[in-house]
N, C-alpha and C positions, 0 to 999 in steps of 0.2 A: 721919427720913426725908420727911414731911410738912413740915418746919421748913427744909429745905435751902435754898431758894428765899430765906428770911427771914434764914437766917445768910449768905448772899449779900451780899443786899441791904444788912444792916448792918454787913459787913465792908466793901464799897465805900462805903458811907455815912459809917462813922465814919473811915475812912481817909482820905477826902477831907477832913474836919475836922481830923485830925492833922495833915495837908501843908500846911493852910493856917495851921499855928503858932499858934493862937488860945491864948489863956492859960487856965492850969490844963489843958491837954490833957496825956494821961496819957503817962508818959515808955512808951519802945519795950517795956521788958519788962514792963509792965502792961496793954498792949493787948490782949493774948488775955484776960485777967480781966476787962478792960472790957467785951470782946463778949459775955462770957458773963454777966455782969450785967446788960447792955443787952435780952440776949437772954429771959434770966427774968425782968425786969420786963415786958418788953412782949408776954411770955405768960402772965404771971400772970391767971387770970380773964377772955383773952381768948383769939380764935381768928381767925384771917387766912386770907385766901385767896387765893393768888396772884393768879388772874384780877382780883379786884377791889383786891388791896391793894399789890401790887408799886410799880405807879407812884406811887401814893398814898405810901409809904416815899420813892421817887425822889425826888418833890416836896418833900416834907418836908424832907429832907437839903439839898437846892438852897436852900429858902428859909431853913435854918439857916444855911449857909454864906455866904447873902449879907447877914444881919443879925446874925451873933452876933460878939462880940469874946472872950468867953470860951468856955470849950468846953461844950456843952450836957447836958444832963440829957434821958433818956427821954420826960420828963415835958414838957418843952419841944420834943421831936421832937411828943409827941402832941397836942401844943395847936395846931402851925401844920399838921398833917396834913390835906390835903383832905378832903371828906366823900366818903364811897363813893357810886360812881355806882351805883344800884342795876340789877341784872339786869332786863331788860324779859321780860315772861312771851312764850311764844311764842303766835302767834294761832292761837286754835283753830278746828281744821279738822274738820268733821262728816263722817262718811261718809253716804252715801245712805239707808244703814239708820238711822242715829242720827236725821238729818233727818225719814225717815217716822214713826219711833216717836214724835220730840217733834212732829210734826202731829198725831198719832192721839193722844196726850195732851191737847193743845189744844184737839182736837174734844172729847173727853170733858169736861174743864172747862168747855167753852162751854155743852154740853148741860147739866149740871147746875147752871149758872149761867141757864139761858135762863128758866124758869119764876121765878125768884127776883126779886123786887120789892122795892125801899126803900119802907117806908111812914114815911117820915121827913115829918112835919108841922110846918109851920111856923107859930111862933107868933104870933099877930097883935098887933098893937099898939094 
């Protein structure tokens, strides 16, 4: 279920490469098996997120289409895949209650440290 987007993306990319008539492209009767093999290799010990990875797959297939004379392997796809764009953390918005609680904690810490003095002695030369 969660791999449907990946299956469609692979089918689209592999189909494009086959249509380019690259050397060693699989014959028509082996396309389904080729797609299954690619999916198995690309999901072995890896997980993909559509939001982060679909565009990466699409760009990698375009890069292969631009540069390959022979039908590529899944490894070649991974080698040309752009780096993942990391999700940004949402800006943290504190509620008025959290702000007040944090201010009280800081006041307590300052009060505890208020009488603390560092008795660091400098060695004279």
